[in-house]
DODREN-315551 format. One record per residue: residue in three letters; z negated, y, x of N, C-alpha, C in turn. Coordinates in steps of 0.001 Angstrom, whole numbers, always signed. Layout:
% DODREN-315551
('Ala',(Z,Y,X),(Z,Y,X),(Z,Y,X)),
...
//
This chain:
% DODREN-315551
('Unk',(-103,-1218,+938),(+149,+285,+17),(-139,+1252,+1120)),
('Unk',(+719,+2145,+475),(+965,+3230,+1358),(-140,+4422,+608)),
('Unk',(-539,+5441,+1543),(-1584,+6276,+1506),(-763,+7249,+824)),
('Unk',(-1990,+7788,-336),(-1312,+8649,-1337),(-1282,+10153,-393)),
('Unk',(-460,+10711,-436),(-103,+12340,+48),(-1253,+13321,-300)),
('Unk',(-1670,+13602,+740),(-2846,+14979,+430),(-2626,+15934,+1426)),
('Unk',(-3443,+16970,+1533),(-3269,+17904,+2332),(-3569,+17677,+3914)),
('Unk',(-2323,+17592,+4428),(-2555,+17615,+5749),(-3811,+18346,+6729)),
('Unk',(-4386,+17819,+7599),(-5436,+18291,+8153),(-5261,+19442,+8744)),
('Unk',(-3809,+19495,+9385),(-3631,+20712,+10326),(-3263,+22064,+9647)),
('Unk',(-2893,+21984,+8098),(-2483,+23027,+7081),(-3791,+23509,+6466)),
('Unk',(-4767,+22733,+6125),(-6029,+23114,+5706),(-6745,+24124,+6401)),
('Unk',(-7234,+25237,+5477),(-7866,+26247,+6200),(-9450,+25939,+6527)),
('Unk',(-9499,+26242,+7905),(-10961,+26059,+8164),(-11931,+26820,+7481)),
('Unk',(-13142,+25885,+7345),(-13965,+26425,+6465),(-14686,+27748,+7030)),
('Unk',(-15213,+28713,+6195),(-15566,+29746,+6832),(-17089,+29707,+7056)),
('Unk',(-17565,+29854,+8038),(-19272,+29524,+8521),(-19972,+30681,+8364)),
('Unk',(-19096,+31918,+8164),(-20045,+32907,+8031),(-19142,+33870,+7606)),
('Unk',(-19507,+34985,+6850),(-18844,+36467,+6635),(-19516,+37520,+7604)),
('Unk',(-18375,+38157,+8116),(-19437,+39370,+9054),(-19349,+40472,+8031)),
('Unk',(-19011,+40364,+6838),(-19313,+41549,+5779),(-20272,+41362,+4637)),
('Unk',(-20686,+39982,+4816),(-21595,+39445,+3851),(-22862,+40295,+3976)),
('Unk',(-23743,+40576,+2838),(-24796,+41088,+2787),(-25815,+40445,+3217)),
('Unk',(-26204,+39384,+3230),(-27139,+38406,+3788),(-27115,+38427,+5172)),
('Unk',(-26153,+38810,+5630),(-26253,+38603,+7140),(-26835,+40045,+7485)),
('Unk',(-26574,+41342,+6832),(-27369,+42343,+7649),(-28653,+42687,+7422)),
('Unk',(-29087,+43125,+8663),(-30430,+43467,+9004),(-31034,+44680,+8143)),
('Unk',(-32321,+44548,+8335),(-32947,+45642,+7382),(-34357,+45331,+6859)),
('Unk',(-35099,+45964,+6545),(-36391,+45720,+6117),(-36183,+44639,+4872)),
('Unk',(-37205,+43554,+5220),(-37081,+42659,+3969),(-36201,+41629,+4097)),
('Unk',(-35042,+41698,+5002),(-33919,+40726,+4767),(-33991,+40087,+5732)),
('Unk',(-33557,+38672,+5637),(-33382,+37992,+6867),(-32448,+38011,+7412)),
('Unk',(-32778,+37703,+8863),(-31470,+37549,+9896),(-31467,+39082,+10181)),
('Unk',(-30761,+39248,+11453),(-30402,+40502,+12031),(-32035,+41331,+12398)),
('Unk',(-31709,+42266,+13228),(-32875,+43214,+13370),(-33880,+43744,+12154)),
('Unk',(-34876,+43897,+12496),(-35806,+44365,+11747),(-35910,+43458,+10420)),
('Unk',(-35332,+42301,+9834),(-35467,+41614,+9074),(-36014,+40076,+9218)),
('Unk',(-36316,+39479,+8230),(-37117,+37945,+8355),(-38400,+37973,+8425)),
('Unk',(-38973,+38675,+8890),(-40439,+38689,+9206),(-41424,+40105,+9343)),
('Unk',(-42375,+40317,+9737),(-43077,+41494,+9908),(-43570,+41652,+8446)),
('Unk',(-43166,+43235,+8391),(-44042,+43721,+7060),(-43615,+43360,+5845)),
('Unk',(-42130,+42883,+5644),(-41966,+42574,+4472),(-42499,+41371,+3663)),
('Unk',(-43532,+40596,+4401),(-44293,+39753,+3794),(-45997,+40044,+3283)),
('Unk',(-45939,+41401,+3426),(-47187,+42104,+2984),(-47424,+42042,+1535)),
('Unk',(-46148,+42221,+712),(-45900,+42304,-682),(-46444,+41007,-1070)),
('Unk',(-46239,+39968,-540),(-46822,+38790,-1123),(-48173,+38141,-695)),
('Unk',(-48770,+39037,-11),(-50521,+38514,+454),(-51172,+39191,-729)),
('Unk',(-52244,+38520,-1051),(-53591,+39284,-1731),(-53951,+40245,-896)),
('Unk',(-54465,+41476,-1287),(-55366,+42329,-797),(-56267,+41671,+229)),
('Unk',(-56474,+42089,+1656),(-57369,+41542,+2311),(-58544,+42006,+2321)),
('Unk',(-59099,+43217,+1754),(-60358,+43640,+1715),(-60154,+45026,+710)),
('Unk',(-60933,+44964,-224),(-60872,+46116,-1216),(-61996,+46982,-1125)),
('Unk',(-61978,+48349,-719),(-62823,+49183,-468),(-63332,+50032,-1582)),
('Unk',(-64605,+50087,-1962),(-64849,+51113,-3245),(-65156,+52568,-2592)),
('Unk',(-64738,+53363,-3324),(-64742,+54888,-2965),(-65866,+55096,-3244)),
('Unk',(-66348,+56323,-2822),(-67471,+57077,-3387),(-67330,+57817,-4559)),
('Unk',(-68006,+57771,-5625),(-67775,+58391,-6734),(-67546,+59860,-6822)),
('Unk',(-66599,+60253,-7359),(-66378,+61437,-7924),(-66516,+62038,-9112)),
('Unk',(-66866,+63126,-9585),(-67232,+63943,-10865),(-65982,+64231,-11710)),
('Unk',(-65579,+63781,-12840),(-64177,+63634,-12996),(-64640,+64973,-14310)),
('Unk',(-65552,+64811,-15374),(-65682,+65620,-16491),(-67242,+65879,-16395)),
('Unk',(-67680,+67019,-17177),(-69402,+66929,-17303),(-69187,+67758,-18749)),
('Unk',(-70628,+67404,-19332),(-70497,+67829,-20504),(-72104,+68264,-21049)),
('Unk',(-72669,+68278,-22024),(-73992,+68849,-22166),(-74799,+67240,-22225)),
('Unk',(-75278,+67109,-21160),(-76218,+65950,-20958),(-75372,+64752,-20382)),
('Unk',(-74272,+64747,-20052),(-73459,+63733,-19951),(-72623,+64066,-18538)),
('Unk',(-72426,+62900,-17848),(-71369,+63342,-16736),(-70268,+62146,-16626)),
('Unk',(-69373,+62135,-16477),(-67999,+61016,-15929),(-67754,+61051,-14810)),
('Unk',(-67825,+59852,-14162),(-67440,+59778,-12325),(-66628,+58714,-12364)),
('Unk',(-65584,+58979,-11468),(-64504,+57926,-11032),(-64743,+57230,-10301)),
('Unk',(-64727,+55899,-9860),(-64983,+55179,-8794),(-63912,+54415,-8683)),
('Unk',(-62908,+54837,-7358),(-61825,+54061,-7115),(-62134,+52865,-6284)),
('Unk',(-61114,+52024,-6041),(-60909,+50867,-5232),(-59691,+51055,-4621)),
('Unk',(-59864,+50603,-3146),(-58450,+50708,-2456),(-58155,+49496,-1489)),
('Unk',(-56860,+49007,-1302),(-57131,+48018,-91),(-56936,+48760,+870)),
('Unk',(-57671,+47959,+2016),(-57929,+48670,+3225),(-56992,+48450,+4079)),
('Unk',(-56518,+47636,+4080),(-54853,+47531,+4889),(-53780,+48249,+4741)),
('Unk',(-53493,+48373,+3674),(-52503,+49002,+2829),(-52662,+50283,+2445)),
('Unk',(-53853,+50510,+2115),(-54368,+51877,+1435),(-53508,+51772,+197)),
('Unk',(-53230,+50832,-432),(-52794,+51122,-2128),(-53989,+50987,-2559)),
('Unk',(-53639,+51655,-3976),(-55083,+51678,-4602),(-54949,+50595,-5662)),
('Unk',(-56243,+50135,-5993),(-56094,+48642,-6578),(-57077,+48920,-8074)),
('Unk',(-57228,+50456,-8524),(-57722,+50300,-9655),(-59000,+51377,-9494)),
('Unk',(-59077,+51713,-10991),(-60684,+52505,-11049),(-61294,+52396,-11985)),
('Unk',(-62661,+52837,-12041),(-63486,+52392,-13096),(-64208,+53812,-13476)),
('Unk',(-64507,+54279,-14893),(-65014,+55595,-15093),(-66417,+55440,-15518)),
('Unk',(-67468,+55927,-14862),(-69064,+55870,-15659),(-69391,+56776,-16057)),
('Unk',(-69853,+56624,-17504),(-70543,+57824,-17959),(-72048,+57398,-18078)),
('Unk',(-72454,+58752,-17753),(-73877,+58553,-17540),(-74442,+59693,-18076)),
('Unk',(-75182,+59262,-19298),(-75979,+60112,-19891),(-77327,+60397,-19261)),
('Unk',(-77966,+61594,-19308),(-79186,+61783,-18423),(-80110,+61037,-18990)),
('Unk',(-81034,+60182,-17869),(-82179,+59183,-18292),(-81568,+58151,-18858)),
('Unk',(-80451,+57792,-18620),(-79997,+56203,-18944),(-78951,+55545,-18059)),
('Unk',(-78904,+54196,-18235),(-77922,+53414,-17276),(-76620,+53812,-17442)),
('Unk',(-75590,+53844,-16437),(-73913,+53994,-16774),(-73550,+53289,-17779)),
('Unk',(-72619,+53819,-18252),(-71686,+52935,-19410),(-70259,+52697,-18427)),
('Unk',(-69753,+51778,-18519),(-68368,+51282,-17304),(-67329,+51263,-18224)),
('Unk',(-66218,+51887,-18308),(-64904,+51953,-18719),(-63807,+51803,-17940)),
('Unk',(-62773,+51136,-18433),(-61599,+50868,-17432),(-60376,+52432,-17725)),
('Unk',(-60693,+53200,-18664),(-59925,+54444,-19119),(-60681,+55645,-19052)),
('Unk',(-60181,+56399,-18798),(-60999,+57987,-18522),(-61191,+58119,-20194)),
('Unk',(-59784,+58167,-21090),(-60055,+58504,-22482),(-60898,+57787,-23263)),
('Unk',(-61451,+56415,-22766),(-62433,+55523,-23491),(-63740,+56229,-23190)),
('Unk',(-63834,+56655,-21988),(-65253,+56969,-21749),(-65440,+58709,-22385)),
('Unk',(-64359,+59542,-22545),(-64517,+60696,-23216),(-64866,+60542,-24677)),
('Unk',(-63862,+59570,-25405),(-64406,+59371,-26633),(-66027,+58900,-26945)),
('Unk',(-66579,+57770,-26079),(-67677,+57398,-26152),(-68847,+58884,-25751)),
('Unk',(-68264,+59796,-24718),(-69298,+60744,-24539),(-69507,+61555,-25851)),
('Unk',(-68688,+61768,-27031),(-68756,+62693,-27873),(-69784,+62283,-28796)),
('Unk',(-69957,+60650,-28811),(-71194,+60079,-29577),(-72888,+60448,-28809)),
('Unk',(-73645,+60377,-29657),(-74760,+60326,-28989),(-75240,+59541,-28236)),
('Unk',(-76219,+60006,-27166),(-76484,+58923,-25827),(-77147,+57549,-26938)),
('Unk',(-77249,+56500,-25916),(-77825,+55226,-26451),(-79208,+55345,-26649)),
('Unk',(-79873,+54694,-27403),(-81495,+54720,-27422),(-82011,+54304,-26706)),
('Unk',(-83333,+54673,-25988),(-84063,+54280,-24783),(-84568,+53124,-25262)),
('Unk',(-85235,+52786,-26614),(-86208,+51832,-27067),(-85168,+50381,-27189)),
('Unk',(-83950,+50647,-27551),(-83181,+49403,-27372),(-83147,+48594,-25933)),
('Unk',(-83219,+49289,-24818),(-83218,+48699,-23791),(-84457,+47542,-23607)),
('Unk',(-85771,+48245,-24368),(-86844,+47723,-24072),(-86731,+46583,-25108)),
('Unk',(-86323,+46823,-26367),(-86402,+45449,-26993),(-85472,+44158,-26714)),
('Unk',(-84777,+44583,-25662),(-83641,+43606,-24885),(-84565,+42697,-23945)),
('Unk',(-85461,+43528,-23596),(-86230,+43043,-22062),(-87839,+42214,-22864)),
('Unk',(-88025,+42640,-23844),(-89190,+41964,-24355),(-88480,+40351,-25092)),
('Unk',(-87302,+40489,-25360),(-86802,+39475,-26198),(-86303,+38163,-25037)),
('Unk',(-86853,+38557,-23638),(-86467,+37316,-22818),(-86951,+35905,-23240)),
('Unk',(-86406,+34953,-23257),(-86679,+33715,-23676),(-87846,+33167,-22808)),
('Unk',(-89054,+32908,-23067),(-90103,+32254,-22259),(-89720,+31236,-21515)),
('Unk',(-90229,+30669,-20231),(-89850,+29150,-19897),(-90748,+28379,-19830)),
('Unk',(-90460,+27188,-19788),(-91044,+25957,-20309),(-92460,+26078,-19455)),
('Unk',(-93797,+25719,-19956),(-94891,+25669,-19236),(-95153,+24775,-17960)),
('Unk',(-95572,+25056,-16966),(-95314,+24134,-15835),(-96351,+22914,-15851)),
('Unk',(-97034,+22873,-16948),(-98162,+21892,-17093),(-97465,+20478,-17346)),
('Unk',(-96489,+20377,-18063),(-95870,+19140,-18282),(-95076,+18444,-17054)),
('Unk',(-95392,+17395,-17123),(-94828,+16615,-15944),(-93318,+15820,-16638)),
('Unk',(-92590,+15652,-15591),(-91464,+14868,-15787),(-91784,+13608,-16355)),
('Unk',(-90703,+13653,-17529),(-90902,+12211,-18006),(-90315,+11069,-16955)),
('Unk',(-90800,+9927,-17163),(-90446,+8538,-16614),(-89177,+8087,-16975)),
('Unk',(-88582,+8536,-18436),(-87627,+7973,-19035),(-85970,+8362,-18459)),
('Unk',(-86503,+9944,-17634),(-85444,+10541,-16939),(-85032,+9753,-15492)),
('Unk',(-85967,+8786,-15561),(-85676,+8055,-13806),(-85991,+8747,-12670)),
('Unk',(-87008,+9270,-12610),(-87465,+10262,-11526),(-87748,+9363,-10267)),
('Unk',(-88483,+8126,-10603),(-88551,+7037,-9505),(-87408,+6291,-9208)),
('Unk',(-86670,+6363,-10029),(-85494,+5644,-9848),(-85371,+4405,-10553)),
('Unk',(-86706,+4233,-11486),(-86897,+3024,-12405),(-86744,+3537,-13677)),
('Unk',(-86327,+2802,-14565),(-86385,+2947,-16008),(-87457,+2508,-16517)),
('Unk',(-87693,+2930,-17878),(-88684,+2116,-18940),(-88519,+1275,-19751)),
//
């Protein structure tokens, strides 16, 4: 049987190994290959922040008997902002923490929380079990069951 005629090896175009004008070959920040590409700073976007630093509080708004402070958080390595929280502090009360400044300002319009409510919460703590009771043998303290 004779071979079927096919393209001859000499006439077929050689496969292109690379294209000099291809965008993938050009170097630059974040691109593989070429000068400045492949590694280095382009990987920082994929990493979680190394260390988040809390900035000192700054007063944002002040009213009659209350203050709103902004506490920012920044990534120490890239100096990128990682978020902020707003603390509403009524005179003589613990701060209330909010994610948004608008929410803190809305809460500031309302009267301050009652001081007695915090004392009631402390009094409502569940008492612990008395220490006079010995552990039961059914629990297998000695490794033996009853």
